[in-house]
Kinemage of the C-alpha trace (Angstrom):
@kinemage 1
@onewidth
@group {chain A} dominant
@subgroup {mainchain}
@vectorlist {calphas} color= white
{ca met a 1} P 102.330 109.642 123.595
{ca phe a 2} L 105.230 111.951 122.790
{ca ile a 3} L 108.377 110.894 120.873
{ca lys a 4} L 111.206 113.315 120.058
{ca ser a 5} L 114.493 113.053 118.143
{ca asp a 6} L 116.725 115.227 115.989
{ca thr a 7} L 117.088 112.813 113.035
{ca val a 8} L 114.521 110.728 111.194
{ca asp a 9} L 116.454 107.491 111.815
{ca asp a 10} L 116.458 108.057 115.579
{ca leu a 11} L 112.779 108.964 115.425
{ca leu a 12} L 111.858 105.847 113.424
{ca lys a 13} L 113.790 103.578 115.814
{ca lys a 14} L 111.786 104.926 118.744
{ca val a 15} L 108.476 104.855 116.854
{ca phe a 16} L 108.884 101.249 115.715
{ca lys a 17} L 109.897 100.166 119.219
{ca glu a 18} L 106.810 101.780 120.764
{ca ile a 19} L 104.432 100.297 118.193
{ca leu a 20} L 105.912 96.803 118.505
{ca glu a 21} L 105.875 96.862 122.299
{ca asn a 22} L 102.704 98.841 123.044
{ca gly a 23} L 100.601 98.820 119.855
{ca thr a 24} L 97.265 97.045 119.606
{ca pro a 25} L 95.951 95.007 116.656
{ca ala a 26} L 93.588 96.768 114.255
{ca glu a 27} L 92.177 95.922 110.852
{ca pro a 28} L 91.280 99.083 108.913
{ca thr a 29} L 90.654 99.324 105.171
{ca lys a 30} L 94.054 98.295 103.805
{ca gly a 31} L 94.980 95.315 105.986
{ca glu a 32} L 95.990 94.161 109.455
{ca thr a 33} L 98.028 96.586 111.511
{ca ile a 34} L 99.563 97.181 114.906
{ca glu a 35} L 98.482 100.638 116.002
{ca leu a 36} L 99.204 103.432 118.434
{ca ser a 37} L 96.578 106.138 118.879
{ca gly a 38} L 97.158 109.831 119.506
{ca val a 39} L 100.920 110.150 118.967
{ca leu a 40} L 102.892 113.393 118.780
{ca leu a 41} L 106.275 113.195 117.061
{ca lys a 42} L 108.817 115.994 117.051
{ca leu a 43} L 111.859 116.386 114.825
{ca thr a 44} L 113.897 119.058 116.565
{ca asn a 45} L 116.144 119.594 113.535
{ca pro a 46} L 114.197 119.361 110.244
{ca leu a 47} L 117.490 118.972 108.351
{ca gly a 48} L 117.722 115.506 109.934
{ca arg a 49} L 115.139 114.361 107.396
{ca leu a 50} L 117.262 111.779 105.559
{ca ser a 51} L 117.503 108.139 106.584
{ca arg a 52} L 120.969 106.614 106.207
{ca thr a 53} L 119.801 103.025 106.713
{ca glu a 54} L 119.684 100.313 104.077
{ca gly a 55} L 115.994 99.763 104.798
{ca lys a 56} L 114.702 103.327 104.564
{ca gly a 57} L 117.515 105.302 102.912
{ca lys a 58} L 115.527 105.963 99.755
{ca ile a 59} L 115.917 109.627 98.905
{ca phe a 60} L 114.829 109.113 95.291
{ca ser a 61} L 111.189 108.244 95.997
{ca cys a 62} L 111.065 110.954 98.677
{ca leu a 63} L 112.402 113.543 96.236
{ca gly a 64} L 110.050 112.356 93.491
{ca glu a 65} L 107.029 112.687 95.766
{ca leu a 66} L 108.115 116.171 96.870
{ca leu a 67} L 108.418 117.316 93.241
{ca trp a 68} L 104.991 115.824 92.513
{ca tyr a 69} L 103.624 118.111 95.234
{ca leu a 70} L 105.587 121.152 94.078
{ca ser a 71} L 104.355 120.733 90.497
{ca gly a 72} L 100.731 120.921 91.660
{ca ser a 73} L 99.997 117.652 89.858
{ca asn a 74} L 97.592 114.814 90.588
{ca lys a 75} L 98.765 112.672 87.649
{ca leu a 76} L 99.410 109.023 88.364
{ca ser a 77} L 102.123 108.735 85.704
{ca gln a 78} L 104.304 111.323 87.431
{ca ile a 79} L 104.386 109.691 90.853
{ca gln a 80} L 104.387 106.157 89.437
{ca tyr a 81} L 107.693 106.947 87.745
{ca tyr a 82} L 109.138 106.925 91.290
{ca ile a 83} L 106.719 104.638 93.145
{ca gln a 84} L 105.280 101.983 90.831
{ca ser a 85} L 102.669 100.680 93.270
{ca tyr a 86} L 100.813 104.000 93.270
{ca asp a 87} L 98.391 102.688 90.646
{ca glu a 88} L 96.651 100.848 93.499
{ca tyr a 89} L 95.350 104.225 94.674
{ca ser a 90} L 93.978 105.551 91.397
{ca asp a 91} L 90.233 105.564 90.680
{ca asp a 92} L 90.594 106.056 86.930
{ca gly a 93} L 94.115 104.860 86.110
{ca lys a 94} L 95.167 108.440 85.324
{ca thr a 95} L 94.914 110.551 88.466
{ca ile a 96} L 95.131 110.298 92.269
{ca phe a 97} L 92.070 111.749 93.972
{ca gly a 98} L 93.866 112.400 97.267
{ca ala a 99} L 96.951 114.079 95.730
{ca tyr a 100} L 98.316 116.985 97.761
{ca gly a 101} L 99.835 118.933 94.864
{ca pro a 102} L 96.662 120.651 93.586
{ca lys a 103} L 95.728 121.737 97.111
{ca leu a 104} L 99.212 123.088 97.784
{ca phe a 105} L 100.375 124.524 94.452
{ca gly a 106} L 97.530 124.086 91.948
{ca ile a 107} L 95.294 126.832 90.543
{ca asp a 108} L 93.659 127.235 93.938
{ca gly a 109} L 96.751 126.163 95.891
{ca gln a 110} L 96.932 127.341 99.476
{ca ile a 111} L 100.688 127.902 99.848
{ca pro a 112} L 100.740 131.401 98.278
{ca arg a 113} L 97.939 132.553 100.594
{ca val a 114} L 99.727 131.203 103.653
{ca ile a 115} L 102.957 132.968 102.686
{ca his a 116} L 101.012 136.204 102.188
{ca ala a 117} L 99.408 135.818 105.626
{ca leu a 118} L 102.790 135.263 107.286
{ca lys a 119} L 104.280 138.288 105.535
{ca glu a 120} L 101.342 140.454 106.613
{ca arg a 121} L 101.544 139.313 110.247
{ca asn a 122} L 104.224 136.807 111.104
{ca ser a 123} L 102.689 135.990 114.493
{ca thr a 124} L 99.448 134.787 112.878
{ca arg a 125} L 97.876 131.502 113.930
{ca lys a 126} L 95.875 131.349 110.709
{ca ala a 127} L 98.645 130.037 108.428
{ca val a 128} L 96.867 126.695 108.102
{ca ile a 129} L 96.535 124.531 104.996
{ca gln a 130} L 93.661 122.073 104.844
{ca leu a 131} L 94.354 118.898 102.891
{ca phe a 132} L 91.487 116.692 104.127
{ca ser a 133} L 87.970 118.078 103.704
{ca ser a 134} L 84.398 116.866 104.131
{ca ser a 135} L 84.112 116.293 100.367
{ca asp a 136} L 86.745 113.538 100.614
{ca ile a 137} L 84.276 111.120 102.248
{ca lys a 138} L 81.131 111.963 100.291
{ca ala a 139} L 81.968 109.168 97.856
{ca asn a 140} L 84.240 106.145 97.909
{ca his a 141} L 87.763 106.668 96.577
{ca lys a 142} L 90.823 104.439 96.576
{ca asp a 143} L 92.861 107.269 98.051
{ca ile a 144} L 91.945 110.264 100.194
{ca pro a 145} L 94.341 112.567 102.070
{ca cys a 146} L 95.898 111.087 105.202
{ca thr a 147} L 97.006 114.592 106.200
{ca cys a 148} L 94.316 116.790 107.723
{ca thr a 149} L 96.198 120.072 108.109
{ca ile a 150} L 99.663 121.588 108.099
{ca gln a 151} L 100.217 124.789 110.059
{ca phe a 152} L 103.120 127.207 109.799
{ca leu a 153} L 103.985 129.095 112.976
{ca val a 154} L 106.580 131.823 113.455
{ca arg a 155} L 107.863 132.019 117.012
{ca lys a 156} L 111.161 133.342 118.384
{ca gly a 157} L 112.168 134.369 114.870
{ca thr a 158} L 111.969 130.861 113.377
{ca leu a 159} L 109.404 129.043 111.221
{ca ser a 160} L 108.063 125.797 112.651
{ca leu a 161} L 105.645 123.451 110.927
{ca tyr a 162} L 103.015 121.267 112.579
{ca thr a 163} L 101.236 118.479 110.716
{ca ser a 164} L 98.042 116.726 111.770
{ca met a 165} L 97.407 113.260 110.303
{ca arg a 166} L 94.275 111.127 110.582
{ca ser a 167} L 96.327 108.037 109.653
{ca asn a 168} L 100.005 107.279 109.008
{ca asp a 169} L 101.852 104.137 107.938
{ca ala a 170} L 104.954 104.428 110.109
{ca phe a 171} L 107.136 102.272 107.855
{ca lys a 172} L 106.272 103.420 104.329
{ca gly a 173} L 104.519 106.756 104.695
{ca leu a 174} L 106.099 108.498 107.678
{ca pro a 175} L 109.648 108.911 106.257
{ca his a 176} L 108.210 110.341 103.012
{ca asp a 177} L 105.906 112.717 104.884
{ca ile a 178} L 108.691 114.025 107.107
{ca phe a 179} L 110.979 114.577 104.113
{ca ala a 180} L 108.375 116.364 101.965
{ca phe a 181} L 106.873 118.526 104.690
{ca thr a 182} L 110.200 119.638 106.186
{ca met a 183} L 111.453 120.531 102.694
{ca leu a 184} L 108.284 122.575 102.240
{ca gln a 185} L 108.911 124.160 105.640
{ca glu a 186} L 112.406 125.161 104.563
{ca leu a 187} L 111.211 126.565 101.233
{ca val a 188} L 108.635 128.767 102.977
{ca ala a 189} L 111.227 129.857 105.551
{ca arg a 190} L 113.573 130.942 102.757
{ca lys a 191} L 110.697 132.834 101.128
{ca leu a 192} L 110.119 134.658 104.421
{ca gly a 193} L 113.831 135.168 105.059
{ca ile a 194} L 113.883 133.490 108.496
{ca pro a 195} L 115.483 130.293 109.894
{ca ile a 196} L 113.578 127.031 110.305
{ca gly a 197} L 112.426 125.946 113.748
{ca glu a 198} L 111.122 122.506 114.726
{ca tyr a 199} L 108.831 120.063 112.969
{ca gly a 200} L 105.850 118.544 114.798
{ca his a 201} L 103.843 115.587 113.472
{ca tyr a 202} L 100.630 114.515 115.223
{ca val a 203} L 98.996 111.225 114.174
{ca thr a 204} L 95.662 109.821 115.355
{ca ser a 205} L 96.398 106.301 114.026
{ca leu a 206} L 100.122 105.570 113.745
{ca his a 207} L 100.552 101.999 112.603
{ca leu a 208} L 102.644 99.266 111.054
{ca tyr a 209} L 101.142 96.779 108.623
{ca thr a 210} L 101.787 93.215 109.707
{ca glu a 211} L 103.065 92.399 106.208
{ca asp a 212} L 105.947 94.843 106.824
{ca leu a 213} L 107.016 93.528 110.247
{ca lys a 214} L 109.965 91.512 108.905
{ca lys a 215} L 111.282 94.627 107.155
{ca val a 216} L 110.791 96.614 110.359
{ca glu a 217} L 112.816 93.995 112.245
{ca leu a 218} L 115.635 94.301 109.708
{ca phe a 219} L 115.562 98.076 110.116
{ca gln a 220} L 115.762 97.811 113.895
{ca asn a 221} L 118.639 95.356 113.652
{ca glu a 222} L 120.743 97.794 111.619
{ca gly a 223} L 121.470 99.643 114.848
{ca trp a 224} L 121.664 103.361 115.518
{ca gln a 225} L 122.986 105.506 112.704
{ca glu a 226} L 125.465 108.362 112.868
{ca lys a 227} L 123.643 111.677 113.033
{ca val a 228} L 123.838 113.254 109.601
{ca tyr a 229} L 121.917 116.259 108.343
{ca met a 230} L 120.915 117.384 104.888
{ca pro a 231} L 122.672 120.604 103.810
{ca ala a 232} L 120.690 123.786 104.309
{ca met a 233} L 119.137 125.502 101.313
{ca pro a 234} L 120.799 128.689 100.066
{ca asp a 235} L 119.532 131.954 101.515
{ca gly a 236} L 116.752 133.841 99.777
{ca asp a 237} L 113.665 132.960 97.786
{ca gln a 238} L 114.223 129.600 96.067
{ca thr a 239} L 111.289 129.799 93.627
{ca ser a 240} L 113.457 130.072 90.522
{ca asn a 241} L 115.558 127.086 91.619
{ca val a 242} L 112.440 125.007 92.231
{ca ile a 243} L 111.122 125.879 88.771
{ca arg a 244} L 114.429 124.835 87.170
{ca leu a 245} L 114.460 121.583 89.130
{ca leu a 246} L 110.883 120.818 88.084
{ca arg a 247} L 111.816 121.482 84.456
{ca his a 248} L 114.798 119.141 84.689
{ca glu a 249} L 112.671 116.453 86.350
{ca arg a 250} L 110.031 116.725 83.632
{ca glu a 251} L 112.605 116.489 80.819
{ca leu a 252} L 114.188 113.419 82.412
{ca arg a 253} L 110.895 111.678 83.126
{ca gln a 254} L 109.204 112.386 79.804
{ca lys a 255} L 112.127 112.496 77.363
{ca asn a 256} L 115.148 110.976 79.182
{ca lys a 257} L 116.786 114.323 78.483
{ca ile a 258} L 119.405 115.777 80.817
{ca val a 259} L 119.267 119.535 81.359
{ca ser a 260} L 122.969 120.061 81.963
{ca asp a 261} L 122.695 123.773 82.807
{ca ala a 262} L 119.715 123.457 85.144
{ca his a 263} L 121.619 124.761 88.188
{ca thr a 264} L 124.878 126.393 89.154
{ca asp a 265} L 124.307 126.444 92.931
{ca ser a 266} L 125.726 123.259 94.486
{ca tyr a 267} L 122.635 122.511 96.624
{ca trp a 268} L 120.212 122.398 93.707
{ca lys a 269} L 122.804 120.946 91.351
{ca asp a 270} L 123.194 117.989 93.720
{ca leu a 271} L 119.435 117.347 93.759
{ca ser a 272} L 119.388 117.646 89.986
{ca ser a 273} L 122.170 115.063 89.736
{ca leu a 274} L 120.233 112.673 91.977
{ca leu a 275} L 117.322 112.862 89.542
{ca thr a 276} L 119.718 112.087 86.698
{ca val a 277} L 121.092 109.051 88.556
{ca phe a 278} L 117.561 107.773 89.121
{ca asn a 279} L 116.735 108.170 85.424
{ca ile a 280} L 119.913 106.374 84.327
{ca val a 281} L 119.122 103.465 86.633
{ca lys a 282} L 115.488 103.343 85.578
{ca thr a 283} L 116.306 103.341 81.861
{ca lys a 284} L 119.431 101.165 82.368
{ca asp a 285} L 121.282 103.501 80.009
{ca phe a 286} L 124.589 103.397 81.880
{ca glu a 287} L 126.534 104.588 78.839
{ca arg a 288} L 125.301 108.071 79.657
{ca leu a 289} L 127.485 108.076 82.754
{ca lys a 290} L 130.461 108.594 80.454
{ca asn a 291} L 128.984 111.707 78.889
{ca ile a 292} L 127.718 113.705 81.842
{ca asp a 293} L 129.130 115.247 84.978
{ca leu a 294} L 127.551 113.467 87.944
{ca ser a 295} L 129.721 115.212 90.521
{ca ile a 296} L 127.770 115.719 93.735
{ca asp a 297} L 129.346 118.046 96.264
{ca asn a 298} L 127.584 116.836 99.406
{ca leu a 299} L 129.108 113.584 100.644
{ca glu a 300} L 125.878 112.115 102.023
{ca leu a 301} L 123.924 112.802 98.830
{ca lys a 302} L 126.798 111.361 96.814
{ca asn a 303} L 126.577 108.184 98.903
{ca phe a 304} L 122.902 107.838 97.993
{ca ala a 305} L 123.773 108.148 94.308
{ca met a 306} L 126.646 105.659 94.465
{ca arg a 307} L 124.543 103.157 96.399
{ca lys a 308} L 121.794 103.404 93.783
{ca leu a 309} L 124.195 102.888 90.895
{ca lys a 310} L 125.998 99.978 92.545
{ca ser a 311} L 122.732 98.277 93.452
{ca ser a 312} L 121.383 98.584 89.909
{ca gln a 313} L 124.559 97.093 88.435
{ca gly a 314} L 124.597 94.216 90.894
{ca thr a 315} L 127.793 95.281 92.629
{ca gly a 316} L 126.433 96.375 95.960
{ca ala a 317} L 123.497 96.417 98.344
């Protein structure tokens, strides 16, 4: 089955419809599901990675998971700051066995080697990162990688990314995966100095858990959303900006400290401000709003921030 759209909301609407109408019951490890097998999804514009709906418009957890990857970490405490339920997937209460960060950006991370391969020969078909390996099923773990591989491919002067998943929760996992992987795609494209192409996402088992079906129905009933795209990253290598954002995130998460001079560029400053909003809401220290500049240039990102603040103060959805 092939499903294509240019925004994640349009893609999710189609995916949910297909699963509900044509999926078959299955009961894998984590509960009852309705499942489609062998599905290829395509996001023609990777900047359409943000959901604007009430049900799935949660940029904060998506951004937190992306930064967890970029930091090369497998620590439970870091991702649990954004997604509390992650402790269900920890073997030891401290780490996540299936974390992607170490395999992407850790000591033996594969991203630098892939970038080197693409710089050496941009037409290569070897720019593949392996996230699932045979060692992942030698012993029982609460969490192993759902992603098998991600492959970068330069064609017609643009960088596309193709992901292969053994399993994907269409409601909870898919929006996060699309956000994180397309952001990674854009970062690598900036490193190479070329535009981004399309994003492809193949899933062997694409499913909805029956416990989430009421939430899926609410999502479908919201109707089709206006097509809105995330702003493009600035031109050039963004490594220094990523490092500054990671430093700001760490200071907020560990010390509730705002790094006011983390960024001057509006793109990264906006993401930095979103992290600050999340920290203020999490700590319920709303007095800090009076002492910091939370101006966000991009209107859509500002809407996410305002919605979060209003919701936390009981004045909005």
